[in-house]
GUTITOR-863848 format. One record per residue (C-alpha): residue number from 1; residue in three letters; chain; x, y, z. Coordinates in Angstrom, 1 decimal, decimal comma, padded with zeros to 4 digits. Layout:
N
(NUM ALA A (X Y Z))
...
//
This chain:
171
(1 TRP A (222,5 -062,5 -100,4))
(2 ARG A (220,1 -059,8 -100,3))
(3 THR A (220,0 -060,5 -096,5))
(4 LYS A (223,7 -059,7 -096,3))
(5 GLN A (223,7 -057,0 -098,8))
(6 ASN A (221,1 -055,3 -096,2))
(7 LEU A (223,3 -055,7 -093,6))
(8 ASP A (226,4 -054,3 -095,7))
(9 PHE A (224,9 -051,3 -096,5))
(10 SER A (223,4 -050,7 -093,2))
(11 PHE A (226,9 -051,0 -091,6))
(12 LEU A (228,4 -048,9 -094,1))
(13 MET A (225,7 -046,1 -093,2))
(14 LEU A (226,4 -046,4 -090,0))
(15 TYR A (230,3 -046,0 -090,4))
(16 ALA A (229,6 -042,8 -092,7))
(17 HIS A (226,9 -041,4 -090,5))
(18 ASP A (229,4 -038,9 -088,9))
(19 LYS A (231,7 -038,3 -091,9))
(20 GLY A (230,0 -035,8 -094,2))
(21 ARG A (227,0 -034,1 -094,8))
(22 PHE A (225,5 -036,2 -097,2))
(23 TYR A (225,5 -039,8 -098,1))
(24 VAL A (225,0 -041,2 -102,0))
(25 GLN A (224,7 -044,9 -102,4))
(26 LEU A (226,8 -045,9 -105,3))
(27 GLU A (228,1 -048,7 -106,9))
(28 ASP A (231,4 -049,9 -108,8))
(29 ASP A (229,6 -050,4 -112,1))
(30 VAL A (227,9 -047,3 -112,3))
(31 VAL A (228,3 -045,4 -115,6))
(32 ALA A (227,5 -041,8 -114,4))
(33 LYS A (227,5 -038,4 -116,2))
(34 ALA A (230,0 -036,3 -116,5))
(35 GLY A (229,9 -033,7 -113,5))
(36 TYR A (227,5 -036,3 -111,7))
(37 PHE A (229,2 -035,2 -108,2))
(38 ASN A (229,0 -031,4 -108,7))
(39 ASN A (225,6 -031,7 -109,9))
(40 MET A (224,2 -034,0 -107,0))
(41 LYS A (226,1 -031,8 -104,4))
(42 THR A (224,9 -028,5 -105,6))
(43 PHE A (221,5 -030,0 -105,8))
(44 ALA A (221,6 -031,3 -102,4))
(45 THR A (222,9 -028,1 -101,1))
(46 LEU A (220,2 -025,8 -102,3))
(47 ASN A (217,8 -027,9 -101,2))
(48 ASP A (218,9 -028,8 -097,7))
(49 SER A (216,8 -026,3 -096,1))
(50 LYS A (213,5 -028,1 -097,5))
(51 GLN A (212,2 -031,6 -096,1))
(52 TRP A (213,4 -034,7 -097,7))
(53 LEU A (214,2 -038,2 -096,7))
(54 PHE A (216,1 -038,8 -099,4))
(55 LEU A (216,8 -037,8 -103,0))
(56 GLU A (216,5 -040,1 -106,0))
(57 PHE A (219,3 -039,5 -108,8))
(58 SER A (218,6 -042,8 -110,5))
(59 GLN A (215,6 -045,2 -110,5))
(60 LEU A (218,4 -048,1 -109,8))
(61 GLY A (216,9 -049,9 -107,0))
(62 PHE A (219,3 -048,2 -104,0))
(63 ILE A (221,9 -047,0 -106,2))
(64 GLY A (222,3 -043,1 -106,7))
(65 LYS A (220,1 -042,9 -103,7))
(66 MET A (221,4 -039,4 -101,4))
(67 PHE A (220,5 -039,1 -097,3))
(68 ARG A (221,4 -036,7 -095,1))
(69 THR A (224,2 -038,2 -092,8))
(70 GLY A (222,2 -037,0 -089,9))
(71 ASP A (219,2 -039,4 -091,0))
(72 LEU A (221,4 -042,3 -091,1))
(73 PRO A (220,7 -044,0 -088,0))
(74 MET A (217,5 -044,1 -088,2))
(75 ILE A (217,2 -045,4 -091,6))
(76 THR A (219,8 -047,8 -090,9))
(77 GLU A (217,6 -048,8 -087,7))
(78 PHE A (214,6 -049,3 -090,0))
(79 PHE A (216,8 -051,3 -092,4))
(80 LEU A (218,1 -053,9 -089,6))
(81 MET A (214,9 -054,4 -088,2))
(82 PHE A (213,7 -056,0 -091,4))
(83 HIS A (216,9 -056,8 -093,6))
(84 LYS A (215,8 -060,7 -093,4))
(85 ASP A (212,4 -059,6 -094,9))
(86 LYS A (212,7 -057,7 -097,9))
(87 PRO A (215,6 -056,3 -100,2))
(88 VAL A (217,0 -052,9 -099,5))
(89 ASP A (215,3 -051,2 -102,4))
(90 TRP A (212,0 -052,4 -101,3))
(91 LEU A (212,4 -051,3 -097,6))
(92 LEU A (213,4 -047,9 -098,6))
(93 ASP A (210,0 -047,5 -100,2))
(94 HIS A (208,4 -048,8 -097,3))
(95 ILE A (210,4 -045,9 -094,7))
(96 LEU A (209,4 -043,7 -097,1))
(97 TRP A (205,6 -044,5 -097,2))
(98 VAL A (206,0 -044,5 -093,1))
(99 LYS A (207,8 -041,1 -093,4))
(100 ALA A (206,2 -039,2 -095,8))
(101 CYS A (203,2 -040,9 -096,8))
(102 ASN A (202,5 -039,6 -100,4))
(103 PRO A (206,0 -039,5 -101,9))
(104 GLU A (206,5 -038,1 -105,1))
(105 LYS A (209,2 -039,4 -107,5))
(106 ASP A (210,9 -036,9 -109,9))
(107 ALA A (210,6 -037,3 -113,7))
(108 ASP A (214,3 -037,2 -114,2))
(109 LYS A (215,8 -040,5 -115,1))
(110 ASP A (219,2 -042,0 -113,8))
(111 PHE A (222,2 -040,1 -114,3))
(112 GLY A (221,4 -039,5 -118,1))
(113 LYS A (222,7 -041,5 -121,2))
(114 GLN A (226,0 -042,3 -121,4))
(115 ALA A (228,0 -044,4 -123,5))
(116 LEU A (229,4 -047,0 -122,0))
(117 TYR A (232,7 -047,1 -124,0))
(118 GLN A (234,8 -044,6 -126,2))
(119 VAL A (235,1 -045,3 -129,7))
(120 HIS A (239,1 -045,9 -130,3))
(121 SER A (241,4 -048,0 -132,4))
(122 ASN A (244,2 -050,3 -131,4))
(123 PRO A (247,2 -051,8 -133,2))
(124 ALA A (246,4 -055,0 -135,0))
(125 ALA A (246,4 -057,9 -133,1))
(126 GLU A (244,6 -061,5 -132,4))
(127 VAL A (243,0 -061,3 -129,1))
(128 SER A (241,4 -064,1 -127,2))
(129 SER A (240,2 -064,7 -123,7))
(130 SER A (239,4 -068,2 -121,8))
(131 LEU A (236,4 -065,8 -120,4))
(132 LYS A (232,9 -066,1 -121,3))
(133 HIS A (231,2 -062,9 -122,5))
(134 TYR A (228,2 -061,8 -122,0))
(135 GLN A (225,6 -060,9 -124,7))
(136 GLN A (227,2 -059,1 -127,6))
(137 HIS A (229,8 -057,7 -125,3))
(138 SER A (232,9 -059,9 -126,3))
(139 LEU A (236,5 -058,9 -126,2))
(140 GLU A (237,0 -058,7 -129,9))
(141 ARG A (234,1 -056,2 -130,0))
(142 ALA A (236,0 -054,2 -127,2))
(143 TYR A (239,1 -054,3 -129,0))
(144 THR A (237,9 -053,2 -132,2))
(145 GLY A (236,3 -049,7 -130,7))
(146 LYS A (233,0 -051,0 -131,1))
(147 ASP A (231,7 -052,1 -127,6))
(148 PHE A (233,1 -052,6 -124,3))
(149 PHE A (233,9 -056,2 -122,9))
(150 TRP A (231,8 -057,7 -120,2))
(151 ALA A (232,7 -061,2 -118,6))
(152 LEU A (231,1 -063,6 -116,7))
(153 THR A (232,8 -064,4 -113,3))
(154 PRO A (236,3 -065,5 -113,8))
(155 ILE A (237,9 -068,3 -112,3))
(156 LYS A (241,5 -069,5 -111,5))
(157 ASN A (243,8 -069,7 -114,4))
(158 ASP A (241,2 -067,4 -116,7))
(159 TYR A (243,3 -065,4 -119,5))
(160 ILE A (243,0 -062,6 -122,1))
(161 LEU A (245,7 -062,8 -124,6))
(162 PHE A (246,6 -059,9 -127,2))
(163 ASN A (249,2 -061,1 -129,8))
(164 PHE A (250,2 -057,9 -131,2))
(165 THR A (250,8 -058,5 -135,1))
(166 GLN A (253,8 -056,1 -135,5))
(167 PRO A (255,9 -054,9 -132,6))
(168 ILE A (254,6 -052,4 -130,5))
(169 ASN A (255,7 -050,2 -127,7))
(170 ILE A (253,3 -049,7 -124,7))
(171 THR A (253,3 -046,9 -122,4))
//
């Protein structure tokens, strides 16, 4: 799957190389700090005249890395050359060593600490699901506002059921 991921990232970067000024690698499960987009864009714009291969806004592997779109063809060529050999974050470390020799990591960590859920209250209900939850992230804890729900891979006919004890209007 890492080989396919390397190819997917490379093809996406090649597609994006002429679509804008900067390219940021994010994933759909990233919970970013409020205002992250403007903060990243402002920082990159202020530092655009400086020499950098990529800016690191997260320590999570390949997530949160920003590149100038003009550098994407060279970077993807490197990734494609070694796509079967190592994961993309390792390849990124290698290209950094090749291009910069002495990389300096920024002390800033990730996107900041963000709550993964908002405390809330819901109407009284019995909740059930055929999905297996991950660690303590159960549907019950999510519904009662104590946590978020994180289920393992769903399969056909899985369900989540809310049986309200009193009739309610849903809007």
